[in-house]
C-alpha positions in Angstrom: -13.6 -2.3 -13.5 -9.9 -2.5 -13.8 -7.7 -2.7 -10.2 -4.7 -1.5 -9.6 -3.1 -2.0 -6.2 0.2 0.0 -4.9 1.7 -1.1 -2.1 4.4 1.2 -0.8 7.2 -0.7 1.6 8.9 0.8 4.4 9.5 0.3 7.9 6.8 1.1 10.9 8.1 3.5 13.5 9.5 7.2 14.0 13.7 5.6 14.2 12.9 4.8 10.4 10.2 7.4 9.6 13.3 9.9 7.6 15.0 7.3 5.9 15.7 5.7 2.2 13.8 2.6 3.7 10.6 4.8 3.8 10.1 5.9 0.4 7.3 3.5 -0.2 5.7 4.8 2.4 6.0 8.6 1.6 5.0 8.1 -1.7 1.9 6.2 -0.6 1.1 8.9 1.6 1.7 11.5 -1.2 -0.8 9.8 -3.1 -3.5 9.7 -0.5 -3.0 12.8 0.4 -3.3 13.8 -3.8 -6.4 12.0 -3.8 -7.8 13.2 -0.2 -7.7 9.6 1.4 -6.9 8.2 4.8 -5.5 5.1 5.2 -7.3 3.1 7.6 -5.9 -0.4 9.6 -6.5 -3.3 7.1 -7.5 -7.2 7.5 -4.0 -7.8 8.1 -1.1 -6.5 8.6 -0.9 -3.3 6.7 -2.6 0.5 6.3 -5.1 0.6 3.4 -7.0 3.7 1.5 -9.8 2.5 -1.6 -10.0 4.9 -4.4 -12.0 5.3 -8.2 -9.9 7.4 -10.6 -10.8 7.2 -14.4 -13.0 4.3 -14.1 -9.9 2.1 -12.0 -10.2 0.9 -8.8 -6.8 1.6 -6.9 -5.7 0.4 -3.4 -3.1 2.1 -1.7 -0.9 0.1 0.5 1.5 0.2 3.4 2.7 -3.5 4.7 3.4 -2.8 8.9 5.3 -6.2 8.9 8.8 -4.0 8.0 10.2 -4.5 4.6 11.9 -8.0 4.4 8.1 -9.4 5.4 6.2 -7.2 3.4 5.7 -10.3 0.8 3.5 -11.3 3.7 1.2 -8.7 3.6 1.2 -8.1 0.0 0.3 -12.1 -0.9 -2.5 -10.8 2.1 -3.7 -7.9 0.1 -3.8 -9.8 -3.5 -5.8 -12.8 -1.7 -8.3 -10.4 -0.5 -9.1 -8.4 -3.6 -7.9 -11.5 -5.9 -5.3 -9.8 -8.1 -2.8 -10.9 -9.1 0.5 -9.6 -9.8 -0.9 -7.9 -13.2 -2.5 -5.5 -10.9 0.4 -5.1 -8.2 2.6 -1.7 -8.5 5.5 -1.7 -5.8 7.2 1.0 -4.7 
Protein backbone atom coordinates (compact mmCIF):
# COMPACT_ATOMS: atom_id res chain seq x y z
CA UNK A 1 0.00 0.00 0.00
CA UNK A 2 1.28 3.44 -0.87
CA UNK A 3 2.07 5.63 2.08
CA UNK A 4 1.86 9.43 2.33
CA UNK A 5 2.79 11.56 5.30
CA UNK A 6 1.35 15.07 5.29
CA UNK A 7 3.02 17.39 7.79
CA UNK A 8 1.53 20.77 8.62
CA UNK A 9 4.08 23.14 10.11
CA UNK A 10 3.15 25.57 12.83
CA UNK A 11 3.77 26.67 16.37
CA UNK A 12 1.83 25.29 19.33
CA UNK A 13 0.16 27.71 21.70
CA UNK A 14 -2.70 30.17 21.67
CA UNK A 15 -0.45 33.13 20.83
CA UNK A 16 0.28 31.61 17.40
CA UNK A 17 -3.19 30.18 16.70
CA UNK A 18 -4.38 32.65 14.07
CA UNK A 19 -1.04 33.71 12.61
CA UNK A 20 0.42 32.96 9.19
CA UNK A 21 2.93 30.68 10.91
CA UNK A 22 0.14 28.18 11.54
CA UNK A 23 -1.22 27.71 8.03
CA UNK A 24 0.19 24.17 8.05
CA UNK A 25 -1.67 23.37 11.29
CA UNK A 26 -4.89 24.70 9.76
CA UNK A 27 -4.45 22.49 6.67
CA UNK A 28 -4.01 19.40 8.88
CA UNK A 29 -7.08 20.39 10.92
CA UNK A 30 -9.11 20.69 7.72
CA UNK A 31 -7.90 17.33 6.38
CA UNK A 32 -8.81 15.68 9.69
CA UNK A 33 -12.24 17.30 9.52
CA UNK A 34 -12.83 16.10 5.94
CA UNK A 35 -11.69 12.55 6.73
CA UNK A 36 -13.48 12.58 10.11
CA UNK A 37 -10.29 11.81 12.03
CA UNK A 38 -9.03 13.07 15.37
CA UNK A 39 -5.44 14.00 16.03
CA UNK A 40 -3.89 12.06 18.91
CA UNK A 41 -0.55 12.26 20.65
CA UNK A 42 2.11 10.49 18.62
CA UNK A 43 5.03 8.56 20.06
CA UNK A 44 7.15 11.69 19.73
CA UNK A 45 6.70 15.46 19.81
CA UNK A 46 3.78 15.55 17.39
CA UNK A 47 0.06 14.94 16.96
CA UNK A 48 -1.01 12.27 14.48
CA UNK A 49 -4.10 11.03 12.64
CA UNK A 50 -4.20 8.07 10.25
CA UNK A 51 -6.61 7.07 7.51
CA UNK A 52 -6.83 5.13 4.28
CA UNK A 53 -8.09 6.83 1.12
CA UNK A 54 -8.26 5.24 -2.33
CA UNK A 55 -5.86 2.50 -1.27
CA UNK A 56 -3.31 4.93 0.16
CA UNK A 57 -2.28 5.01 3.82
CA UNK A 58 -2.28 8.66 4.95
CA UNK A 59 -0.71 10.12 8.07
CA UNK A 60 -1.57 13.70 9.07
CA UNK A 61 1.04 15.20 11.38
CA UNK A 62 1.31 18.38 13.45
CA UNK A 63 4.80 18.74 15.00
CA UNK A 64 4.77 20.24 18.49
CA UNK A 65 8.43 21.26 18.33
CA UNK A 66 7.82 24.80 17.05
CA UNK A 67 8.63 25.77 13.48
CA UNK A 68 12.41 25.97 13.84
CA UNK A 69 12.72 22.45 15.25
CA UNK A 70 10.03 20.74 13.18
CA UNK A 71 12.68 18.71 11.36
CA UNK A 72 13.19 16.70 14.54
CA UNK A 73 9.54 15.61 14.60
CA UNK A 74 9.46 14.99 10.84
CA UNK A 75 12.56 12.79 11.04
CA UNK A 76 11.00 10.85 13.91
CA UNK A 77 7.77 10.27 11.94
CA UNK A 78 9.67 9.16 8.82
CA UNK A 79 11.70 6.70 10.88
CA UNK A 80 8.66 5.31 12.72
CA UNK A 81 6.79 4.64 9.48
CA UNK A 82 9.91 3.49 7.61
CA UNK A 83 9.22 6.18 5.03
CA UNK A 84 11.45 8.44 2.95
CA UNK A 85 11.19 12.01 1.73
CA UNK A 86 9.37 10.63 -1.33
CA UNK A 87 6.43 9.83 0.98
CA UNK A 88 6.41 13.32 2.51
CA UNK A 89 4.32 16.40 1.83
CA UNK A 90 5.10 19.47 3.94
CA UNK A 91 2.69 22.40 4.26
